N, CA, C and O atoms as a Maestro MAE file, in Angstrom:
{
 s_m_m2io_version
 :::
 2.0.0
}

f_m_ct {
 s_m_title
 :::
 protein
 m_atom[200] {
  # First column is atom index #
  i_m_mmod_type
  r_m_x_coord
  r_m_y_coord
  r_m_z_coord
  i_m_residue_number
  s_m_chain_name
  s_m_pdb_residue_name
  s_m_pdb_atom_name
  i_m_atomic_number
  :::
  1 25 0.818 -1.186 0.000 1 A "UNK " " N  " 7
  2 3 0.000 0.000 0.000 1 A "UNK " " CA " 6
  3 2 0.870 1.262 0.000 1 A "UNK " " C  " 6
  4 15 0.561 2.224 -0.703 1 A "UNK " " O  " 8
  5 25 1.955 1.266 0.783 2 A "UNK " " N  " 7
  6 3 2.826 2.436 0.841 2 A "UNK " " CA " 6
  7 2 3.499 2.682 -0.505 2 A "UNK " " C  " 6
  8 15 3.701 3.832 -0.896 2 A "UNK " " O  " 8
  9 25 3.846 1.613 -1.215 3 A "UNK " " N  " 7
  10 3 4.501 1.770 -2.518 3 A "UNK " " CA " 6
  11 2 3.581 2.477 -3.502 3 A "UNK " " C  " 6
  12 15 4.043 3.241 -4.350 3 A "UNK " " O  " 8
  13 25 2.305 2.228 -3.394 4 A "UNK " " N  " 7
  14 3 1.355 2.876 -4.298 4 A "UNK " " CA " 6
  15 2 1.328 4.379 -4.061 4 A "UNK " " C  " 6
  16 15 1.248 5.153 -5.015 4 A "UNK " " O  " 8
  17 25 1.392 4.800 -2.808 5 A "UNK " " N  " 7
  18 3 1.351 6.227 -2.510 5 A "UNK " " CA " 6
  19 2 2.697 6.902 -2.767 5 A "UNK " " C  " 6
  20 15 2.731 8.046 -3.222 5 A "UNK " " O  " 8
  21 25 3.781 6.230 -2.488 6 A "UNK " " N  " 7
  22 3 5.103 6.828 -2.636 6 A "UNK " " CA " 6
  23 2 5.590 6.822 -4.077 6 A "UNK " " C  " 6
  24 15 6.275 7.756 -4.493 6 A "UNK " " O  " 8
  25 25 5.257 5.798 -4.846 7 A "UNK " " N  " 7
  26 3 5.753 5.684 -6.211 7 A "UNK " " CA " 6
  27 2 4.818 6.318 -7.223 7 A "UNK " " C  " 6
  28 15 5.195 6.473 -8.385 7 A "UNK " " O  " 8
  29 25 3.635 6.683 -6.830 8 A "UNK " " N  " 7
  30 3 2.708 7.317 -7.760 8 A "UNK " " CA " 6
  31 2 2.133 6.354 -8.775 8 A "UNK " " C  " 6
  32 15 1.552 6.793 -9.768 8 A "UNK " " O  " 8
  33 25 2.273 5.062 -8.565 9 A "UNK " " N  " 7
  34 3 1.706 4.083 -9.476 9 A "UNK " " CA " 6
  35 2 2.518 3.861 -10.736 9 A "UNK " " C  " 6
  36 15 2.067 3.156 -11.639 9 A "UNK " " O  " 8
  37 25 3.692 4.438 -10.818 10 A "UNK " " N  " 7
  38 3 4.519 4.312 -12.021 10 A "UNK " " CA " 6
  39 2 5.710 3.403 -11.734 10 A "UNK " " C  " 6
  40 15 6.375 3.523 -10.705 10 A "UNK " " O  " 8
  41 25 5.955 2.506 -12.658 11 A "UNK " " N  " 7
  42 3 7.114 1.626 -12.545 11 A "UNK " " CA " 6
  43 2 8.155 2.114 -13.553 11 A "UNK " " C  " 6
  44 15 7.859 2.246 -14.741 11 A "UNK " " O  " 8
  45 25 9.363 2.380 -13.081 12 A "UNK " " N  " 7
  46 3 10.433 2.833 -13.969 12 A "UNK " " CA " 6
  47 2 10.869 1.677 -14.858 12 A "UNK " " C  " 6
  48 15 10.958 0.535 -14.404 12 A "UNK " " O  " 8
  49 25 11.139 1.972 -16.110 13 A "UNK " " N  " 7
  50 3 11.595 0.940 -17.031 13 A "UNK " " CA " 6
  51 2 12.845 1.423 -17.765 13 A "UNK " " C  " 6
  52 15 13.398 2.476 -17.445 13 A "UNK " " O  " 8
  53 25 13.273 0.658 -18.729 14 A "UNK " " N  " 7
  54 3 14.503 0.953 -19.459 14 A "UNK " " CA " 6
  55 2 14.393 2.280 -20.200 14 A "UNK " " C  " 6
  56 15 15.377 3.012 -20.301 14 A "UNK " " O  " 8
  57 25 13.214 2.598 -20.718 15 A "UNK " " N  " 7
  58 3 13.038 3.862 -21.436 15 A "UNK " " CA " 6
  59 2 13.266 5.055 -20.522 15 A "UNK " " C  " 6
  60 15 13.862 6.048 -20.940 15 A "UNK " " O  " 8
  61 25 12.798 4.973 -19.276 16 A "UNK " " N  " 7
  62 3 13.030 6.056 -18.326 16 A "UNK " " CA " 6
  63 2 14.522 6.260 -18.101 16 A "UNK " " C  " 6
  64 15 15.012 7.388 -18.136 16 A "UNK " " O  " 8
  65 25 15.229 5.187 -17.872 17 A "UNK " " N  " 7
  66 3 16.672 5.272 -17.656 17 A "UNK " " CA " 6
  67 2 17.370 5.846 -18.888 17 A "UNK " " C  " 6
  68 15 18.215 6.732 -18.768 17 A "UNK " " O  " 8
  69 25 17.023 5.351 -20.051 18 A "UNK " " N  " 7
  70 3 17.654 5.797 -21.297 18 A "UNK " " CA " 6
  71 2 17.422 7.286 -21.529 18 A "UNK " " C  " 6
  72 15 18.364 8.018 -21.834 18 A "UNK " " O  " 8
  73 25 16.182 7.740 -21.389 19 A "UNK " " N  " 7
  74 3 15.889 9.148 -21.632 19 A "UNK " " CA " 6
  75 2 16.488 10.050 -20.554 19 A "UNK " " C  " 6
  76 15 16.855 11.185 -20.854 19 A "UNK " " O  " 8
  77 25 16.597 9.588 -19.323 20 A "UNK " " N  " 7
  78 3 17.258 10.375 -18.279 20 A "UNK " " CA " 6
  79 2 18.744 10.534 -18.576 20 A "UNK " " C  " 6
  80 15 19.298 11.617 -18.390 20 A "UNK " " O  " 8
  81 25 19.388 9.481 -19.031 21 A "UNK " " N  " 7
  82 3 20.815 9.557 -19.369 21 A "UNK " " CA " 6
  83 2 21.029 10.469 -20.578 21 A "UNK " " C  " 6
  84 15 21.940 11.297 -20.581 21 A "UNK " " O  " 8
  85 25 20.196 10.317 -21.596 22 A "UNK " " N  " 7
  86 3 20.310 11.163 -22.791 22 A "UNK " " CA " 6
  87 2 20.074 12.627 -22.421 22 A "UNK " " C  " 6
  88 15 20.792 13.509 -22.894 22 A "UNK " " O  " 8
  89 25 19.085 12.887 -21.589 23 A "UNK " " N  " 7
  90 3 18.804 14.262 -21.160 23 A "UNK " " CA " 6
  91 2 19.946 14.862 -20.373 23 A "UNK " " C  " 6
  92 15 20.267 16.038 -20.540 23 A "UNK " " O  " 8
  93 25 20.566 14.064 -19.512 24 A "UNK " " N  " 7
  94 3 21.704 14.555 -18.732 24 A "UNK " " CA " 6
  95 2 22.888 14.884 -19.639 24 A "UNK " " C  " 6
  96 15 23.551 15.904 -19.452 24 A "UNK " " O  " 8
  97 25 23.153 14.027 -20.614 25 A "UNK " " N  " 7
  98 3 24.272 14.262 -21.536 25 A "UNK " " CA " 6
  99 2 24.015 15.514 -22.373 25 A "UNK " " C  " 6
  100 15 24.910 16.340 -22.548 25 A "UNK " " O  " 8
  101 25 22.793 15.656 -22.890 26 A "UNK " " N  " 7
  102 3 22.467 16.847 -23.681 26 A "UNK " " CA " 6
  103 2 22.515 18.110 -22.819 26 A "UNK " " C  " 6
  104 15 23.000 19.148 -23.270 26 A "UNK " " O  " 8
  105 25 22.022 18.028 -21.598 27 A "UNK " " N  " 7
  106 3 22.054 19.187 -20.706 27 A "UNK " " CA " 6
  107 2 23.469 19.605 -20.365 27 A "UNK " " C  " 6
  108 15 23.782 20.796 -20.365 27 A "UNK " " O  " 8
  109 25 24.321 18.648 -20.076 28 A "UNK " " N  " 7
  110 3 25.721 18.961 -19.782 28 A "UNK " " CA " 6
  111 2 26.415 19.563 -21.005 28 A "UNK " " C  " 6
  112 15 27.193 20.509 -20.879 28 A "UNK " " O  " 8
  113 25 26.132 19.013 -22.183 29 A "UNK " " N  " 7
  114 3 26.719 19.554 -23.410 29 A "UNK " " CA " 6
  115 2 26.263 20.979 -23.673 29 A "UNK " " C  " 6
  116 15 27.069 21.829 -24.051 29 A "UNK " " O  " 8
  117 25 24.971 21.249 -23.477 30 A "UNK " " N  " 7
  118 3 24.449 22.601 -23.675 30 A "UNK " " CA " 6
  119 2 25.045 23.566 -22.650 30 A "UNK " " C  " 6
  120 15 25.433 24.684 -22.989 30 A "UNK " " O  " 8
  121 25 25.111 23.124 -21.407 31 A "UNK " " N  " 7
  122 3 25.711 23.965 -20.360 31 A "UNK " " CA " 6
  123 2 27.165 24.267 -20.685 31 A "UNK " " C  " 6
  124 15 27.606 25.408 -20.551 31 A "UNK " " O  " 8
  125 25 27.913 23.256 -21.111 32 A "UNK " " N  " 7
  126 3 29.329 23.456 -21.435 32 A "UNK " " CA " 6
  127 2 29.499 24.411 -22.607 32 A "UNK " " C  " 6
  128 15 30.404 25.245 -22.610 32 A "UNK " " O  " 8
  129 25 28.629 24.287 -23.600 33 A "UNK " " N  " 7
  130 3 28.708 25.177 -24.762 33 A "UNK " " CA " 6
  131 2 28.368 26.612 -24.372 33 A "UNK " " C  " 6
  132 15 29.048 27.548 -24.791 33 A "UNK " " O  " 8
  133 25 27.319 26.785 -23.573 34 A "UNK " " N  " 7
  134 3 26.925 28.136 -23.176 34 A "UNK " " CA " 6
  135 2 27.932 28.765 -22.226 34 A "UNK " " C  " 6
  136 15 28.069 29.988 -22.190 34 A "UNK " " O  " 8
  137 25 28.636 27.948 -21.460 35 A "UNK " " N  " 7
  138 3 29.634 28.468 -20.528 35 A "UNK " " CA " 6
  139 2 30.853 29.028 -21.252 35 A "UNK " " C  " 6
  140 15 31.697 29.671 -20.627 35 A "UNK " " O  " 8
  141 25 30.959 28.800 -22.538 36 A "UNK " " N  " 7
  142 3 32.066 29.353 -23.326 36 A "UNK " " CA " 6
  143 2 31.825 30.809 -23.709 36 A "UNK " " C  " 6
  144 15 32.763 31.501 -24.104 36 A "UNK " " O  " 8
  145 25 30.598 31.280 -23.602 37 A "UNK " " N  " 7
  146 3 30.263 32.676 -23.887 37 A "UNK " " CA " 6
  147 2 30.771 33.512 -22.710 37 A "UNK " " C  " 6
  148 15 30.454 33.206 -21.560 37 A "UNK " " O  " 8
  149 25 31.545 34.551 -22.976 38 A "UNK " " N  " 7
  150 3 32.201 35.285 -21.883 38 A "UNK " " CA " 6
  151 2 31.253 35.770 -20.779 38 A "UNK " " C  " 6
  152 15 31.578 35.635 -19.599 38 A "UNK " " O  " 8
  153 25 30.111 36.321 -21.125 39 A "UNK " " N  " 7
  154 3 29.194 36.820 -20.107 39 A "UNK " " CA " 6
  155 2 28.666 35.686 -19.235 39 A "UNK " " C  " 6
  156 15 28.591 35.824 -18.014 39 A "UNK " " O  " 8
  157 25 28.303 34.574 -19.853 40 A "UNK " " N  " 7
  158 3 27.808 33.433 -19.090 40 A "UNK " " CA " 6
  159 2 28.932 32.728 -18.336 40 A "UNK " " C  " 6
  160 15 28.707 32.160 -17.268 40 A "UNK " " O  " 8
  161 25 30.134 32.766 -18.890 41 A "UNK " " N  " 7
  162 3 31.278 32.159 -18.205 41 A "UNK " " CA " 6
  163 2 31.546 32.867 -16.885 41 A "UNK " " C  " 6
  164 15 31.940 32.231 -15.907 41 A "UNK " " O  " 8
  165 25 31.335 34.177 -16.850 42 A "UNK " " N  " 7
  166 3 31.525 34.925 -15.607 42 A "UNK " " CA " 6
  167 2 30.505 34.503 -14.562 42 A "UNK " " C  " 6
  168 15 30.833 34.411 -13.380 42 A "UNK " " O  " 8
  169 25 29.274 34.246 -14.982 43 A "UNK " " N  " 7
  170 3 28.237 33.795 -14.053 43 A "UNK " " CA " 6
  171 2 28.563 32.401 -13.535 43 A "UNK " " C  " 6
  172 15 28.436 32.135 -12.340 43 A "UNK " " O  " 8
  173 25 28.981 31.515 -14.427 44 A "UNK " " N  " 7
  174 3 29.340 30.153 -14.032 44 A "UNK " " CA " 6
  175 2 30.515 30.188 -13.056 44 A "UNK " " C  " 6
  176 15 30.521 29.465 -12.060 44 A "UNK " " O  " 8
  177 25 31.491 31.017 -13.338 45 A "UNK " " N  " 7
  178 3 32.673 31.111 -12.465 45 A "UNK " " CA " 6
  179 2 32.297 31.639 -11.081 45 A "UNK " " C  " 6
  180 15 32.899 31.250 -10.080 45 A "UNK " " O  " 8
  181 25 31.323 32.505 -11.027 46 A "UNK " " N  " 7
  182 3 30.902 33.061 -9.726 46 A "UNK " " CA " 6
  183 2 30.310 31.991 -8.820 46 A "UNK " " C  " 6
  184 15 30.487 32.044 -7.603 46 A "UNK " " O  " 8
  185 25 29.617 31.033 -9.392 47 A "UNK " " N  " 7
  186 3 28.952 30.004 -8.598 47 A "UNK " " CA " 6
  187 2 29.704 28.672 -8.580 47 A "UNK " " C  " 6
  188 15 29.176 27.675 -8.087 47 A "UNK " " O  " 8
  189 25 30.911 28.644 -9.104 48 A "UNK " " N  " 7
  190 3 31.691 27.423 -9.142 48 A "UNK " " CA " 6
  191 2 32.202 27.067 -7.749 48 A "UNK " " C  " 6
  192 15 32.621 27.941 -6.991 48 A "UNK " " O  " 8
  193 25 32.162 25.778 -7.421 49 A "UNK " " N  " 7
  194 3 32.710 25.317 -6.144 49 A "UNK " " CA " 6
  195 2 34.214 25.315 -6.229 49 A "UNK " " C  " 6
  196 15 34.782 24.962 -7.263 49 A "UNK " " O  " 8
  197 25 34.847 25.696 -5.179 50 A "UNK " " N  " 7
  198 3 36.306 25.725 -5.167 50 A "UNK " " CA " 6
  199 2 36.830 24.783 -4.141 50 A "UNK " " C  " 6
  200 15 38.044 24.663 -3.976 50 A "UNK " " O  " 8
  :::
 }
 m_bond[199] {
  # First column is bond index #
  i_m_from
  i_m_to
  i_m_order
  :::
  1 1 2 1
  2 2 3 1
  3 3 4 2
  4 3 5 1
  5 5 6 1
  6 6 7 1
  7 7 8 2
  8 7 9 1
  9 9 10 1
  10 10 11 1
  11 11 12 2
  12 11 13 1
  13 13 14 1
  14 14 15 1
  15 15 16 2
  16 15 17 1
  17 17 18 1
  18 18 19 1
  19 19 20 2
  20 19 21 1
  21 21 22 1
  22 22 23 1
  23 23 24 2
  24 23 25 1
  25 25 26 1
  26 26 27 1
  27 27 28 2
  28 27 29 1
  29 29 30 1
  30 30 31 1
  31 31 32 2
  32 31 33 1
  33 33 34 1
  34 34 35 1
  35 35 36 2
  36 35 37 1
  37 37 38 1
  38 38 39 1
  39 39 40 2
  40 39 41 1
  41 41 42 1
  42 42 43 1
  43 43 44 2
  44 43 45 1
  45 45 46 1
  46 46 47 1
  47 47 48 2
  48 47 49 1
  49 49 50 1
  50 50 51 1
  51 51 52 2
  52 51 53 1
  53 53 54 1
  54 54 55 1
  55 55 56 2
  56 55 57 1
  57 57 58 1
  58 58 59 1
  59 59 60 2
  60 59 61 1
  61 61 62 1
  62 62 63 1
  63 63 64 2
  64 63 65 1
  65 65 66 1
  66 66 67 1
  67 67 68 2
  68 67 69 1
  69 69 70 1
  70 70 71 1
  71 71 72 2
  72 71 73 1
  73 73 74 1
  74 74 75 1
  75 75 76 2
  76 75 77 1
  77 77 78 1
  78 78 79 1
  79 79 80 2
  80 79 81 1
  81 81 82 1
  82 82 83 1
  83 83 84 2
  84 83 85 1
  85 85 86 1
  86 86 87 1
  87 87 88 2
  88 87 89 1
  89 89 90 1
  90 90 91 1
  91 91 92 2
  92 91 93 1
  93 93 94 1
  94 94 95 1
  95 95 96 2
  96 95 97 1
  97 97 98 1
  98 98 99 1
  99 99 100 2
  100 99 101 1
  101 101 102 1
  102 102 103 1
  103 103 104 2
  104 103 105 1
  105 105 106 1
  106 106 107 1
  107 107 108 2
  108 107 109 1
  109 109 110 1
  110 110 111 1
  111 111 112 2
  112 111 113 1
  113 113 114 1
  114 114 115 1
  115 115 116 2
  116 115 117 1
  117 117 118 1
  118 118 119 1
  119 119 120 2
  120 119 121 1
  121 121 122 1
  122 122 123 1
  123 123 124 2
  124 123 125 1
  125 125 126 1
  126 126 127 1
  127 127 128 2
  128 127 129 1
  129 129 130 1
  130 130 131 1
  131 131 132 2
  132 131 133 1
  133 133 134 1
  134 134 135 1
  135 135 136 2
  136 135 137 1
  137 137 138 1
  138 138 139 1
  139 139 140 2
  140 139 141 1
  141 141 142 1
  142 142 143 1
  143 143 144 2
  144 143 145 1
  145 145 146 1
  146 146 147 1
  147 147 148 2
  148 147 149 1
  149 149 150 1
  150 150 151 1
  151 151 152 2
  152 151 153 1
  153 153 154 1
  154 154 155 1
  155 155 156 2
  156 155 157 1
  157 157 158 1
  158 158 159 1
  159 159 160 2
  160 159 161 1
  161 161 162 1
  162 162 163 1
  163 163 164 2
  164 163 165 1
  165 165 166 1
  166 166 167 1
  167 167 168 2
  168 167 169 1
  169 169 170 1
  170 170 171 1
  171 171 172 2
  172 171 173 1
  173 173 174 1
  174 174 175 1
  175 175 176 2
  176 175 177 1
  177 177 178 1
  178 178 179 1
  179 179 180 2
  180 179 181 1
  181 181 182 1
  182 182 183 1
  183 183 184 2
  184 183 185 1
  185 185 186 1
  186 186 187 1
  187 187 188 2
  188 187 189 1
  189 189 190 1
  190 190 191 1
  191 191 192 2
  192 191 193 1
  193 193 194 1
  194 194 195 1
  195 195 196 2
  196 195 197 1
  197 197 198 1
  198 198 199 1
  199 199 200 2
  :::
 }
}
């Protein structure tokens, strides 16, 4: 009963994993590309962990 309330009735499958990995790779690539623009690079550098 708890699994029904906590999981929302959805079972994760291979497609979920695949699309999450693809989305993460595309997001990282877009972030890396945009961070090359000088104005955005300054913003990224301000919030970078040291």
